[in-house]
mmCIF file of the C-alpha atoms, coordinates in Angstrom:
data_MODEL
# 
_entry.id   MODEL 
# 
loop_
_atom_site.group_PDB 
_atom_site.id 
_atom_site.type_symbol 
_atom_site.label_atom_id 
_atom_site.label_alt_id 
_atom_site.label_comp_id 
_atom_site.label_asym_id 
_atom_site.label_entity_id 
_atom_site.label_seq_id 
_atom_site.pdbx_PDB_ins_code 
_atom_site.Cartn_x 
_atom_site.Cartn_y 
_atom_site.Cartn_z 
_atom_site.occupancy 
_atom_site.B_iso_or_equiv 
_atom_site.pdbx_formal_charge 
_atom_site.auth_seq_id 
_atom_site.auth_comp_id 
_atom_site.auth_asym_id 
_atom_site.auth_atom_id 
_atom_site.pdbx_PDB_model_num 
ATOM 1   C CA . MET A 1 1   ? 1.845   25.055 10.508  1.00 0.00 ? 1   MET A CA 1 
ATOM 2   C CA . SER A 1 2   ? 1.418   28.007 12.864  1.00 0.00 ? 2   SER A CA 1 
ATOM 3   C CA . GLN A 1 3   ? 4.067   30.253 11.275  1.00 0.00 ? 3   GLN A CA 1 
ATOM 4   C CA . PHE A 1 4   ? 1.434   32.497 9.665   1.00 0.00 ? 4   PHE A CA 1 
ATOM 5   C CA . THR A 1 5   ? -1.182  34.694 11.295  1.00 0.00 ? 5   THR A CA 1 
ATOM 6   C CA . ALA A 1 6   ? -4.861  34.141 10.552  1.00 0.00 ? 6   ALA A CA 1 
ATOM 7   C CA . GLU A 1 7   ? -4.903  37.307 8.451   1.00 0.00 ? 7   GLU A CA 1 
ATOM 8   C CA . GLU A 1 8   ? -1.856  36.196 6.443   1.00 0.00 ? 8   GLU A CA 1 
ATOM 9   C CA . LYS A 1 9   ? -3.373  32.770 5.799   1.00 0.00 ? 9   LYS A CA 1 
ATOM 10  C CA . GLU A 1 10  ? -6.667  34.263 4.619   1.00 0.00 ? 10  GLU A CA 1 
ATOM 11  C CA . ALA A 1 11  ? -4.860  36.625 2.246   1.00 0.00 ? 11  ALA A CA 1 
ATOM 12  C CA . MET A 1 12  ? -2.825  33.708 0.871   1.00 0.00 ? 12  MET A CA 1 
ATOM 13  C CA . LYS A 1 13  ? -5.959  31.610 0.376   1.00 0.00 ? 13  LYS A CA 1 
ATOM 14  C CA . ALA A 1 14  ? -7.514  34.411 -1.649  1.00 0.00 ? 14  ALA A CA 1 
ATOM 15  C CA . GLU A 1 15  ? -4.377  34.797 -3.756  1.00 0.00 ? 15  GLU A CA 1 
ATOM 16  C CA . ALA A 1 16  ? -4.121  31.078 -4.533  1.00 0.00 ? 16  ALA A CA 1 
ATOM 17  C CA . GLY A 1 17  ? -7.828  30.684 -5.210  1.00 0.00 ? 17  GLY A CA 1 
ATOM 18  C CA . ILE A 1 18  ? -7.837  33.545 -7.683  1.00 0.00 ? 18  ILE A CA 1 
ATOM 19  C CA . ALA A 1 19  ? -4.557  32.531 -9.375  1.00 0.00 ? 19  ALA A CA 1 
ATOM 20  C CA . ALA A 1 20  ? -5.908  29.029 -10.114 1.00 0.00 ? 20  ALA A CA 1 
ATOM 21  C CA . CYS A 1 21  ? -8.575  30.546 -12.354 1.00 0.00 ? 21  CYS A CA 1 
ATOM 22  C CA . ALA A 1 22  ? -5.876  31.115 -14.982 1.00 0.00 ? 22  ALA A CA 1 
ATOM 23  C CA . PHE A 1 23  ? -6.279  27.421 -15.869 1.00 0.00 ? 23  PHE A CA 1 
ATOM 24  C CA . VAL A 1 24  ? -9.972  27.880 -16.685 1.00 0.00 ? 24  VAL A CA 1 
ATOM 25  C CA . GLU A 1 25  ? -10.780 28.623 -20.325 1.00 0.00 ? 25  GLU A CA 1 
ATOM 26  C CA . ASP A 1 26  ? -13.990 29.460 -22.131 1.00 0.00 ? 26  ASP A CA 1 
ATOM 27  C CA . GLY A 1 27  ? -16.173 26.430 -22.834 1.00 0.00 ? 27  GLY A CA 1 
ATOM 28  C CA . MET A 1 28  ? -14.634 24.213 -20.158 1.00 0.00 ? 28  MET A CA 1 
ATOM 29  C CA . ARG A 1 29  ? -16.455 21.738 -17.983 1.00 0.00 ? 29  ARG A CA 1 
ATOM 30  C CA . ILE A 1 30  ? -14.838 21.854 -14.563 1.00 0.00 ? 30  ILE A CA 1 
ATOM 31  C CA . GLY A 1 31  ? -14.998 20.160 -11.200 1.00 0.00 ? 31  GLY A CA 1 
ATOM 32  C CA . ILE A 1 32  ? -15.495 22.653 -8.402  1.00 0.00 ? 32  ILE A CA 1 
ATOM 33  C CA . GLY A 1 33  ? -13.941 21.683 -5.090  1.00 0.00 ? 33  GLY A CA 1 
ATOM 34  C CA . THR A 1 34  ? -14.830 22.442 -1.515  1.00 0.00 ? 34  THR A CA 1 
ATOM 35  C CA . GLY A 1 35  ? -13.181 24.557 1.135   1.00 0.00 ? 35  GLY A CA 1 
ATOM 36  C CA . SER A 1 36  ? -12.111 27.984 2.277   1.00 0.00 ? 36  SER A CA 1 
ATOM 37  C CA . THR A 1 37  ? -9.550  28.470 -0.518  1.00 0.00 ? 37  THR A CA 1 
ATOM 38  C CA . VAL A 1 38  ? -11.763 27.227 -3.367  1.00 0.00 ? 38  VAL A CA 1 
ATOM 39  C CA . LYS A 1 39  ? -14.343 29.765 -2.207  1.00 0.00 ? 39  LYS A CA 1 
ATOM 40  C CA . TYR A 1 40  ? -12.142 32.473 -3.703  1.00 0.00 ? 40  TYR A CA 1 
ATOM 41  C CA . THR A 1 41  ? -11.865 30.496 -6.947  1.00 0.00 ? 41  THR A CA 1 
ATOM 42  C CA . ILE A 1 42  ? -15.651 30.391 -7.225  1.00 0.00 ? 42  ILE A CA 1 
ATOM 43  C CA . LEU A 1 43  ? -15.950 34.104 -6.512  1.00 0.00 ? 43  LEU A CA 1 
ATOM 44  C CA . GLU A 1 44  ? -13.343 34.922 -9.172  1.00 0.00 ? 44  GLU A CA 1 
ATOM 45  C CA . LEU A 1 45  ? -15.040 32.676 -11.734 1.00 0.00 ? 45  LEU A CA 1 
ATOM 46  C CA . GLY A 1 46  ? -18.285 34.461 -10.966 1.00 0.00 ? 46  GLY A CA 1 
ATOM 47  C CA . ARG A 1 47  ? -16.589 37.793 -11.598 1.00 0.00 ? 47  ARG A CA 1 
ATOM 48  C CA . ARG A 1 48  ? -15.235 36.566 -14.937 1.00 0.00 ? 48  ARG A CA 1 
ATOM 49  C CA . ILE A 1 49  ? -18.684 35.326 -15.956 1.00 0.00 ? 49  ILE A CA 1 
ATOM 50  C CA . ARG A 1 50  ? -20.251 38.700 -15.182 1.00 0.00 ? 50  ARG A CA 1 
ATOM 51  C CA . GLU A 1 51  ? -17.483 40.976 -16.456 1.00 0.00 ? 51  GLU A CA 1 
ATOM 52  C CA . GLU A 1 52  ? -15.762 38.946 -19.196 1.00 0.00 ? 52  GLU A CA 1 
ATOM 53  C CA . GLY A 1 53  ? -18.554 36.704 -20.453 1.00 0.00 ? 53  GLY A CA 1 
ATOM 54  C CA . LEU A 1 54  ? -16.750 33.503 -19.443 1.00 0.00 ? 54  LEU A CA 1 
ATOM 55  C CA . ASP A 1 55  ? -18.839 30.497 -20.480 1.00 0.00 ? 55  ASP A CA 1 
ATOM 56  C CA . ILE A 1 56  ? -18.252 27.471 -18.260 1.00 0.00 ? 56  ILE A CA 1 
ATOM 57  C CA . ALA A 1 57  ? -20.218 24.739 -16.523 1.00 0.00 ? 57  ALA A CA 1 
ATOM 58  C CA . GLY A 1 58  ? -19.287 22.606 -13.571 1.00 0.00 ? 58  GLY A CA 1 
ATOM 59  C CA . ILE A 1 59  ? -20.008 19.798 -11.169 1.00 0.00 ? 59  ILE A CA 1 
ATOM 60  C CA . PRO A 1 60  ? -19.720 20.705 -7.466  1.00 0.00 ? 60  PRO A CA 1 
ATOM 61  C CA . THR A 1 61  ? -18.233 18.478 -4.771  1.00 0.00 ? 61  THR A CA 1 
ATOM 62  C CA . SER A 1 62  ? -20.528 19.557 -1.945  1.00 0.00 ? 62  SER A CA 1 
ATOM 63  C CA . ASP A 1 63  ? -23.880 21.142 -1.275  1.00 0.00 ? 63  ASP A CA 1 
ATOM 64  C CA . ALA A 1 64  ? -22.156 24.292 -0.019  1.00 0.00 ? 64  ALA A CA 1 
ATOM 65  C CA . THR A 1 65  ? -20.086 24.564 -3.196  1.00 0.00 ? 65  THR A CA 1 
ATOM 66  C CA . GLU A 1 66  ? -23.177 24.066 -5.336  1.00 0.00 ? 66  GLU A CA 1 
ATOM 67  C CA . LYS A 1 67  ? -25.015 26.851 -3.520  1.00 0.00 ? 67  LYS A CA 1 
ATOM 68  C CA . LEU A 1 68  ? -22.173 29.356 -3.900  1.00 0.00 ? 68  LEU A CA 1 
ATOM 69  C CA . SER A 1 69  ? -21.549 28.371 -7.537  1.00 0.00 ? 69  SER A CA 1 
ATOM 70  C CA . ILE A 1 70  ? -25.186 28.932 -8.450  1.00 0.00 ? 70  ILE A CA 1 
ATOM 71  C CA . GLU A 1 71  ? -25.114 32.301 -6.669  1.00 0.00 ? 71  GLU A CA 1 
ATOM 72  C CA . GLN A 1 72  ? -22.098 33.236 -8.810  1.00 0.00 ? 72  GLN A CA 1 
ATOM 73  C CA . GLY A 1 73  ? -23.822 32.294 -12.057 1.00 0.00 ? 73  GLY A CA 1 
ATOM 74  C CA . ILE A 1 74  ? -21.922 29.067 -12.804 1.00 0.00 ? 74  ILE A CA 1 
ATOM 75  C CA . THR A 1 75  ? -24.038 26.592 -14.778 1.00 0.00 ? 75  THR A CA 1 
ATOM 76  C CA . MET A 1 76  ? -24.391 23.269 -12.944 1.00 0.00 ? 76  MET A CA 1 
ATOM 77  C CA . LEU A 1 77  ? -23.970 19.902 -14.664 1.00 0.00 ? 77  LEU A CA 1 
ATOM 78  C CA . ASN A 1 78  ? -24.926 16.415 -13.525 1.00 0.00 ? 78  ASN A CA 1 
ATOM 79  C CA . TRP A 1 79  ? -23.350 13.028 -14.138 1.00 0.00 ? 79  TRP A CA 1 
ATOM 80  C CA . GLU A 1 80  ? -26.246 11.858 -16.303 1.00 0.00 ? 80  GLU A CA 1 
ATOM 81  C CA . SER A 1 81  ? -25.279 14.352 -18.997 1.00 0.00 ? 81  SER A CA 1 
ATOM 82  C CA . CYS A 1 82  ? -21.531 14.635 -18.304 1.00 0.00 ? 82  CYS A CA 1 
ATOM 83  C CA . ASP A 1 83  ? -19.021 11.794 -18.317 1.00 0.00 ? 83  ASP A CA 1 
ATOM 84  C CA . HIS A 1 84  ? -15.773 13.802 -18.271 1.00 0.00 ? 84  HIS A CA 1 
ATOM 85  C CA . LEU A 1 85  ? -14.471 17.102 -16.933 1.00 0.00 ? 85  LEU A CA 1 
ATOM 86  C CA . ASP A 1 86  ? -11.618 19.163 -18.365 1.00 0.00 ? 86  ASP A CA 1 
ATOM 87  C CA . LEU A 1 87  ? -10.131 19.877 -14.955 1.00 0.00 ? 87  LEU A CA 1 
ATOM 88  C CA . VAL A 1 88  ? -10.938 20.188 -11.288 1.00 0.00 ? 88  VAL A CA 1 
ATOM 89  C CA . ILE A 1 89  ? -9.825  22.928 -8.915  1.00 0.00 ? 89  ILE A CA 1 
ATOM 90  C CA . ASP A 1 90  ? -9.797  21.860 -5.286  1.00 0.00 ? 90  ASP A CA 1 
ATOM 91  C CA . GLY A 1 91  ? -8.045  22.531 -2.006  1.00 0.00 ? 91  GLY A CA 1 
ATOM 92  C CA . ALA A 1 92  ? -5.949  20.353 0.273   1.00 0.00 ? 92  ALA A CA 1 
ATOM 93  C CA . ASP A 1 93  ? -5.331  20.001 3.986   1.00 0.00 ? 93  ASP A CA 1 
ATOM 94  C CA . GLU A 1 94  ? -1.742  18.868 3.330   1.00 0.00 ? 94  GLU A CA 1 
ATOM 95  C CA . PHE A 1 95  ? 0.462   18.123 0.334   1.00 0.00 ? 95  PHE A CA 1 
ATOM 96  C CA . ASP A 1 96  ? 3.943   16.613 0.127   1.00 0.00 ? 96  ASP A CA 1 
ATOM 97  C CA . GLY A 1 97  ? 6.811   16.854 -2.340  1.00 0.00 ? 97  GLY A CA 1 
ATOM 98  C CA . ASN A 1 98  ? 5.219   14.274 -4.659  1.00 0.00 ? 98  ASN A CA 1 
ATOM 99  C CA . LEU A 1 99  ? 1.932   16.216 -4.622  1.00 0.00 ? 99  LEU A CA 1 
ATOM 100 C CA . HIS A 1 100 ? 0.188   13.467 -2.676  1.00 0.00 ? 100 HIS A CA 1 
ATOM 101 C CA . LEU A 1 101 ? -2.619  15.048 -0.657  1.00 0.00 ? 101 LEU A CA 1 
ATOM 102 C CA . ILE A 1 102 ? -4.654  14.741 2.498   1.00 0.00 ? 102 ILE A CA 1 
ATOM 103 C CA . LYS A 1 103 ? -8.174  16.047 1.873   1.00 0.00 ? 103 LYS A CA 1 
ATOM 104 C CA . GLY A 1 104 ? -11.514 15.794 3.608   1.00 0.00 ? 104 GLY A CA 1 
ATOM 105 C CA . GLY A 1 105 ? -11.255 18.323 6.396   1.00 0.00 ? 105 GLY A CA 1 
ATOM 106 C CA . GLY A 1 106 ? -14.472 19.776 5.011   1.00 0.00 ? 106 GLY A CA 1 
ATOM 107 C CA . GLY A 1 107 ? -16.087 16.349 4.798   1.00 0.00 ? 107 GLY A CA 1 
ATOM 108 C CA . ALA A 1 108 ? -16.449 16.157 1.009   1.00 0.00 ? 108 ALA A CA 1 
ATOM 109 C CA . LEU A 1 109 ? -13.724 13.575 0.299   1.00 0.00 ? 109 LEU A CA 1 
ATOM 110 C CA . LEU A 1 110 ? -15.919 11.005 -1.479  1.00 0.00 ? 110 LEU A CA 1 
ATOM 111 C CA . ARG A 1 111 ? -17.417 13.479 -3.930  1.00 0.00 ? 111 ARG A CA 1 
ATOM 112 C CA . GLU A 1 112 ? -14.042 15.180 -4.333  1.00 0.00 ? 112 GLU A CA 1 
ATOM 113 C CA . LYS A 1 113 ? -12.413 11.892 -5.327  1.00 0.00 ? 113 LYS A CA 1 
ATOM 114 C CA . ILE A 1 114 ? -15.168 10.992 -7.792  1.00 0.00 ? 114 ILE A CA 1 
ATOM 115 C CA . VAL A 1 115 ? -14.752 14.395 -9.431  1.00 0.00 ? 115 VAL A CA 1 
ATOM 116 C CA . ALA A 1 116 ? -10.939 14.226 -9.390  1.00 0.00 ? 116 ALA A CA 1 
ATOM 117 C CA . GLU A 1 117 ? -10.883 10.803 -11.038 1.00 0.00 ? 117 GLU A CA 1 
ATOM 118 C CA . SER A 1 118 ? -13.277 12.058 -13.736 1.00 0.00 ? 118 SER A CA 1 
ATOM 119 C CA . SER A 1 119 ? -11.148 15.083 -14.652 1.00 0.00 ? 119 SER A CA 1 
ATOM 120 C CA . GLY A 1 120 ? -8.442  15.607 -17.238 1.00 0.00 ? 120 GLY A CA 1 
ATOM 121 C CA . GLY A 1 121 ? -6.257  17.380 -14.695 1.00 0.00 ? 121 GLY A CA 1 
ATOM 122 C CA . MET A 1 122 ? -6.257  18.538 -11.086 1.00 0.00 ? 122 MET A CA 1 
ATOM 123 C CA . VAL A 1 123 ? -5.227  21.972 -9.854  1.00 0.00 ? 123 VAL A CA 1 
ATOM 124 C CA . VAL A 1 124 ? -4.786  22.249 -6.090  1.00 0.00 ? 124 VAL A CA 1 
ATOM 125 C CA . VAL A 1 125 ? -5.076  25.612 -4.380  1.00 0.00 ? 125 VAL A CA 1 
ATOM 126 C CA . ALA A 1 126 ? -3.309  25.960 -1.048  1.00 0.00 ? 126 ALA A CA 1 
ATOM 127 C CA . ASP A 1 127 ? -1.432  28.356 1.155   1.00 0.00 ? 127 ASP A CA 1 
ATOM 128 C CA . ALA A 1 128 ? 2.139   27.624 2.186   1.00 0.00 ? 128 ALA A CA 1 
ATOM 129 C CA . SER A 1 129 ? 1.090   26.263 5.585   1.00 0.00 ? 129 SER A CA 1 
ATOM 130 C CA . LYS A 1 130 ? -0.291  23.152 3.835   1.00 0.00 ? 130 LYS A CA 1 
ATOM 131 C CA . GLN A 1 131 ? 3.102   22.075 2.433   1.00 0.00 ? 131 GLN A CA 1 
ATOM 132 C CA . VAL A 1 132 ? 4.736   19.296 4.483   1.00 0.00 ? 132 VAL A CA 1 
ATOM 133 C CA . LYS A 1 133 ? 7.663   16.914 4.124   1.00 0.00 ? 133 LYS A CA 1 
ATOM 134 C CA . VAL A 1 134 ? 5.667   13.916 5.373   1.00 0.00 ? 134 VAL A CA 1 
ATOM 135 C CA . LEU A 1 135 ? 1.882   13.631 5.406   1.00 0.00 ? 135 LEU A CA 1 
ATOM 136 C CA . GLY A 1 136 ? -0.115  12.942 8.541   1.00 0.00 ? 136 GLY A CA 1 
ATOM 137 C CA . GLU A 1 137 ? 0.118   15.825 10.971  1.00 0.00 ? 137 GLU A CA 1 
ATOM 138 C CA . PHE A 1 138 ? -3.380  16.749 9.790   1.00 0.00 ? 138 PHE A CA 1 
ATOM 139 C CA . PRO A 1 139 ? -5.776  13.997 10.968  1.00 0.00 ? 139 PRO A CA 1 
ATOM 140 C CA . LEU A 1 140 ? -6.668  11.696 8.075   1.00 0.00 ? 140 LEU A CA 1 
ATOM 141 C CA . PRO A 1 141 ? -10.422 11.746 7.312   1.00 0.00 ? 141 PRO A CA 1 
ATOM 142 C CA . ILE A 1 142 ? -11.959 8.350  6.600   1.00 0.00 ? 142 ILE A CA 1 
ATOM 143 C CA . GLU A 1 143 ? -15.599 8.221  5.495   1.00 0.00 ? 143 GLU A CA 1 
ATOM 144 C CA . VAL A 1 144 ? -17.300 5.038  6.693   1.00 0.00 ? 144 VAL A CA 1 
ATOM 145 C CA . ASN A 1 145 ? -20.627 3.275  6.314   1.00 0.00 ? 145 ASN A CA 1 
ATOM 146 C CA . PRO A 1 146 ? -22.945 3.858  9.284   1.00 0.00 ? 146 PRO A CA 1 
ATOM 147 C CA . TYR A 1 147 ? -23.553 0.116  9.639   1.00 0.00 ? 147 TYR A CA 1 
ATOM 148 C CA . GLY A 1 148 ? -20.936 -1.421 11.913  1.00 0.00 ? 148 GLY A CA 1 
ATOM 149 C CA . TRP A 1 149 ? -18.771 1.700  11.993  1.00 0.00 ? 149 TRP A CA 1 
ATOM 150 C CA . GLU A 1 150 ? -17.513 0.671  15.417  1.00 0.00 ? 150 GLU A CA 1 
ATOM 151 C CA . GLN A 1 151 ? -16.061 -2.524 13.939  1.00 0.00 ? 151 GLN A CA 1 
ATOM 152 C CA . THR A 1 152 ? -14.626 -0.581 10.997  1.00 0.00 ? 152 THR A CA 1 
ATOM 153 C CA . LEU A 1 153 ? -12.931 1.704  13.526  1.00 0.00 ? 153 LEU A CA 1 
ATOM 154 C CA . ARG A 1 154 ? -11.378 -1.296 15.310  1.00 0.00 ? 154 ARG A CA 1 
ATOM 155 C CA . ARG A 1 155 ? -9.880  -2.537 12.054  1.00 0.00 ? 155 ARG A CA 1 
ATOM 156 C CA . ILE A 1 156 ? -8.503  0.903  11.224  1.00 0.00 ? 156 ILE A CA 1 
ATOM 157 C CA . LYS A 1 157 ? -6.920  1.011  14.698  1.00 0.00 ? 157 LYS A CA 1 
ATOM 158 C CA . ALA A 1 158 ? -4.801  -1.985 13.709  1.00 0.00 ? 158 ALA A CA 1 
ATOM 159 C CA . ILE A 1 159 ? -3.187  0.279  11.090  1.00 0.00 ? 159 ILE A CA 1 
ATOM 160 C CA . CYS A 1 160 ? -3.252  3.703  12.749  1.00 0.00 ? 160 CYS A CA 1 
ATOM 161 C CA . PRO A 1 161 ? -0.601  4.313  15.449  1.00 0.00 ? 161 PRO A CA 1 
ATOM 162 C CA . GLY A 1 162 ? -2.527  7.181  17.048  1.00 0.00 ? 162 GLY A CA 1 
ATOM 163 C CA . SER A 1 163 ? -6.045  7.924  18.231  1.00 0.00 ? 163 SER A CA 1 
ATOM 164 C CA . ILE A 1 164 ? -9.134  7.830  16.019  1.00 0.00 ? 164 ILE A CA 1 
ATOM 165 C CA . GLU A 1 165 ? -12.087 10.093 16.683  1.00 0.00 ? 165 GLU A CA 1 
ATOM 166 C CA . LEU A 1 166 ? -15.628 10.015 15.378  1.00 0.00 ? 166 LEU A CA 1 
ATOM 167 C CA . ARG A 1 167 ? -16.283 13.444 13.915  1.00 0.00 ? 167 ARG A CA 1 
ATOM 168 C CA . GLY A 1 168 ? -19.417 14.633 15.476  1.00 0.00 ? 168 GLY A CA 1 
ATOM 169 C CA . PRO A 1 169 ? -21.103 13.364 17.602  1.00 0.00 ? 169 PRO A CA 1 
ATOM 170 C CA . GLU A 1 170 ? -23.896 13.820 15.034  1.00 0.00 ? 170 GLU A CA 1 
ATOM 171 C CA . TYR A 1 171 ? -21.812 14.908 12.029  1.00 0.00 ? 171 TYR A CA 1 
ATOM 172 C CA . LEU A 1 172 ? -22.672 13.265 8.707   1.00 0.00 ? 172 LEU A CA 1 
ATOM 173 C CA . THR A 1 173 ? -21.332 13.969 5.228   1.00 0.00 ? 173 THR A CA 1 
ATOM 174 C CA . ASP A 1 174 ? -23.568 15.129 2.374   1.00 0.00 ? 174 ASP A CA 1 
ATOM 175 C CA . ASN A 1 175 ? -23.786 11.399 1.562   1.00 0.00 ? 175 ASN A CA 1 
ATOM 176 C CA . GLY A 1 176 ? -25.178 10.562 5.023   1.00 0.00 ? 176 GLY A CA 1 
ATOM 177 C CA . ASN A 1 177 ? -22.013 8.867  6.295   1.00 0.00 ? 177 ASN A CA 1 
ATOM 178 C CA . PRO A 1 178 ? -19.938 9.484  9.446   1.00 0.00 ? 178 PRO A CA 1 
ATOM 179 C CA . ILE A 1 179 ? -16.260 10.390 9.301   1.00 0.00 ? 179 ILE A CA 1 
ATOM 180 C CA . LEU A 1 180 ? -13.442 9.000  11.425  1.00 0.00 ? 180 LEU A CA 1 
ATOM 181 C CA . ASP A 1 181 ? -10.442 11.301 11.884  1.00 0.00 ? 181 ASP A CA 1 
ATOM 182 C CA . ALA A 1 182 ? -7.323  9.160  12.270  1.00 0.00 ? 182 ALA A CA 1 
ATOM 183 C CA . HIS A 1 183 ? -4.280  10.694 13.957  1.00 0.00 ? 183 HIS A CA 1 
ATOM 184 C CA . PHE A 1 184 ? -1.289  9.151  12.205  1.00 0.00 ? 184 PHE A CA 1 
ATOM 185 C CA . GLY A 1 185 ? 1.077   12.004 12.951  1.00 0.00 ? 185 GLY A CA 1 
ATOM 186 C CA . ALA A 1 186 ? 3.703   12.908 10.346  1.00 0.00 ? 186 ALA A CA 1 
ATOM 187 C CA . THR A 1 187 ? 4.399   9.227  9.624   1.00 0.00 ? 187 THR A CA 1 
ATOM 188 C CA . ILE A 1 188 ? 2.713   8.591  6.263   1.00 0.00 ? 188 ILE A CA 1 
ATOM 189 C CA . VAL A 1 189 ? 5.823   7.954  4.196   1.00 0.00 ? 189 VAL A CA 1 
ATOM 190 C CA . ASP A 1 190 ? 4.005   5.635  1.760   1.00 0.00 ? 190 ASP A CA 1 
ATOM 191 C CA . PRO A 1 191 ? 0.575   7.204  1.198   1.00 0.00 ? 191 PRO A CA 1 
ATOM 192 C CA . VAL A 1 192 ? -0.120  5.032  -1.848  1.00 0.00 ? 192 VAL A CA 1 
ATOM 193 C CA . GLN A 1 193 ? 0.135   1.827  0.184   1.00 0.00 ? 193 GLN A CA 1 
ATOM 194 C CA . LEU A 1 194 ? -1.772  3.266  3.131   1.00 0.00 ? 194 LEU A CA 1 
ATOM 195 C CA . GLU A 1 195 ? -4.612  4.375  0.885   1.00 0.00 ? 195 GLU A CA 1 
ATOM 196 C CA . SER A 1 196 ? -4.819  0.857  -0.548  1.00 0.00 ? 196 SER A CA 1 
ATOM 197 C CA . ASP A 1 197 ? -4.729  -0.790 2.898   1.00 0.00 ? 197 ASP A CA 1 
ATOM 198 C CA . LEU A 1 198 ? -7.474  1.415  4.312   1.00 0.00 ? 198 LEU A CA 1 
ATOM 199 C CA . ARG A 1 199 ? -9.753  1.097  1.286   1.00 0.00 ? 199 ARG A CA 1 
ATOM 200 C CA . ALA A 1 200 ? -9.506  -2.704 1.575   1.00 0.00 ? 200 ALA A CA 1 
ATOM 201 C CA . ILE A 1 201 ? -11.303 -2.602 4.947   1.00 0.00 ? 201 ILE A CA 1 
ATOM 202 C CA . ALA A 1 202 ? -15.003 -3.451 4.704   1.00 0.00 ? 202 ALA A CA 1 
ATOM 203 C CA . GLY A 1 203 ? -17.040 -0.452 5.800   1.00 0.00 ? 203 GLY A CA 1 
ATOM 204 C CA . VAL A 1 204 ? -14.564 2.147  4.566   1.00 0.00 ? 204 VAL A CA 1 
ATOM 205 C CA . VAL A 1 205 ? -16.344 4.250  1.959   1.00 0.00 ? 205 VAL A CA 1 
ATOM 206 C CA . GLU A 1 206 ? -13.424 6.531  1.059   1.00 0.00 ? 206 GLU A CA 1 
ATOM 207 C CA . VAL A 1 207 ? -10.066 7.675  2.400   1.00 0.00 ? 207 VAL A CA 1 
ATOM 208 C CA . GLY A 1 208 ? -8.819  11.260 2.415   1.00 0.00 ? 208 GLY A CA 1 
ATOM 209 C CA . LEU A 1 209 ? -5.535  10.327 0.731   1.00 0.00 ? 209 LEU A CA 1 
ATOM 210 C CA . PHE A 1 210 ? -5.394  11.561 -2.858  1.00 0.00 ? 210 PHE A CA 1 
ATOM 211 C CA . THR A 1 211 ? -2.320  9.918  -4.363  1.00 0.00 ? 211 THR A CA 1 
ATOM 212 C CA . ASN A 1 212 ? -1.063  10.390 -7.916  1.00 0.00 ? 212 ASN A CA 1 
ATOM 213 C CA . THR A 1 213 ? -4.039  12.669 -8.563  1.00 0.00 ? 213 THR A CA 1 
ATOM 214 C CA . ALA A 1 214 ? -2.843  16.287 -8.405  1.00 0.00 ? 214 ALA A CA 1 
ATOM 215 C CA . ASP A 1 215 ? -0.991  17.788 -11.366 1.00 0.00 ? 215 ASP A CA 1 
ATOM 216 C CA . VAL A 1 216 ? -0.282  21.308 -10.162 1.00 0.00 ? 216 VAL A CA 1 
ATOM 217 C CA . VAL A 1 217 ? -0.346  23.085 -6.815  1.00 0.00 ? 217 VAL A CA 1 
ATOM 218 C CA . VAL A 1 218 ? -0.934  26.823 -6.840  1.00 0.00 ? 218 VAL A CA 1 
ATOM 219 C CA . MET A 1 219 ? 0.708   27.691 -3.530  1.00 0.00 ? 219 MET A CA 1 
ATOM 220 C CA . ALA A 1 220 ? 0.392   31.174 -2.089  1.00 0.00 ? 220 ALA A CA 1 
ATOM 221 C CA . ALA A 1 221 ? 3.039   32.465 0.304   1.00 0.00 ? 221 ALA A CA 1 
ATOM 222 C CA . PRO A 1 222 ? 3.647   35.970 1.726   1.00 0.00 ? 222 PRO A CA 1 
ATOM 223 C CA . GLY A 1 223 ? 5.969   36.695 -1.216  1.00 0.00 ? 223 GLY A CA 1 
ATOM 224 C CA . GLY A 1 224 ? 3.456   35.682 -3.858  1.00 0.00 ? 224 GLY A CA 1 
ATOM 225 C CA . CYS A 1 225 ? 2.129   32.582 -5.637  1.00 0.00 ? 225 CYS A CA 1 
ATOM 226 C CA . GLU A 1 226 ? 4.342   29.653 -6.607  1.00 0.00 ? 226 GLU A CA 1 
ATOM 227 C CA . LEU A 1 227 ? 3.355   27.066 -9.199  1.00 0.00 ? 227 LEU A CA 1 
ATOM 228 C CA . ILE A 1 228 ? 4.481   23.556 -8.241  1.00 0.00 ? 228 ILE A CA 1 
ATOM 229 C CA . ARG A 1 229 ? 4.060   21.261 -11.214 1.00 0.00 ? 229 ARG A CA 1 
ATOM 230 C CA . LYS A 1 230 ? 4.504   17.504 -11.268 1.00 0.00 ? 230 LYS A CA 1 
ATOM 231 C CA . PRO A 1 231 ? 6.867   16.331 -14.046 1.00 0.00 ? 231 PRO A CA 1 
ATOM 232 C CA . THR A 1 232 ? 4.029   14.233 -15.474 1.00 0.00 ? 232 THR A CA 1 
ATOM 233 C CA . ALA A 1 233 ? 1.433   16.997 -15.163 1.00 0.00 ? 233 ALA A CA 1 
ATOM 234 C CA . ARG A 1 234 ? -1.460  16.781 -17.607 1.00 0.00 ? 234 ARG A CA 1 
ATOM 235 C CA . LEU A 1 235 ? -1.986  20.533 -17.544 1.00 0.00 ? 235 LEU A CA 1 
# 
């Protein structure tokens, strides 16, 4: 994951974030993800609103995303008036060959999953450093309830072969919950089962495994963008 310089990775993030905007059409209701790559998506959508008259509205996945989206002129929706989104554009910390994802490095995994499950399709923006054969080198974020989080951690330890760290010491998500970062290493060969096992633990609010959710990955590499589409893609 260190094969690219910081400058190369930033340029690739910009390329992927902008390229994903091709999926956004006039009149759409979209989910707007969180992270350093999606930032470029928001900026490009803002440009299209100002210069092309693009008419869209969206639901953000974090307070930071909401702030930037409003600055860029994107109309904000809420769940009271919106029960379905046309698509969501979001980033990923890792993705494998089946387009299973690890997300939550930015701490927005719960809101990101609510938005993803409410959308008609999911476009993931990522640079080539996020593509892996087996998930888990990136620590898996697990959002937990503040009550009894120490006991929740002990139960997760029975599943996780590596160390587990409390993100912080005073870090809380936008929902007021702490996050545990679980170091599985590149061992998550069955992310669907692991997601189910972790979510079954009392005290676990959400897990940063997004399985069978993504439809397309817009992956930027030094040679240009590559579109990786799942055979069953909805988009």
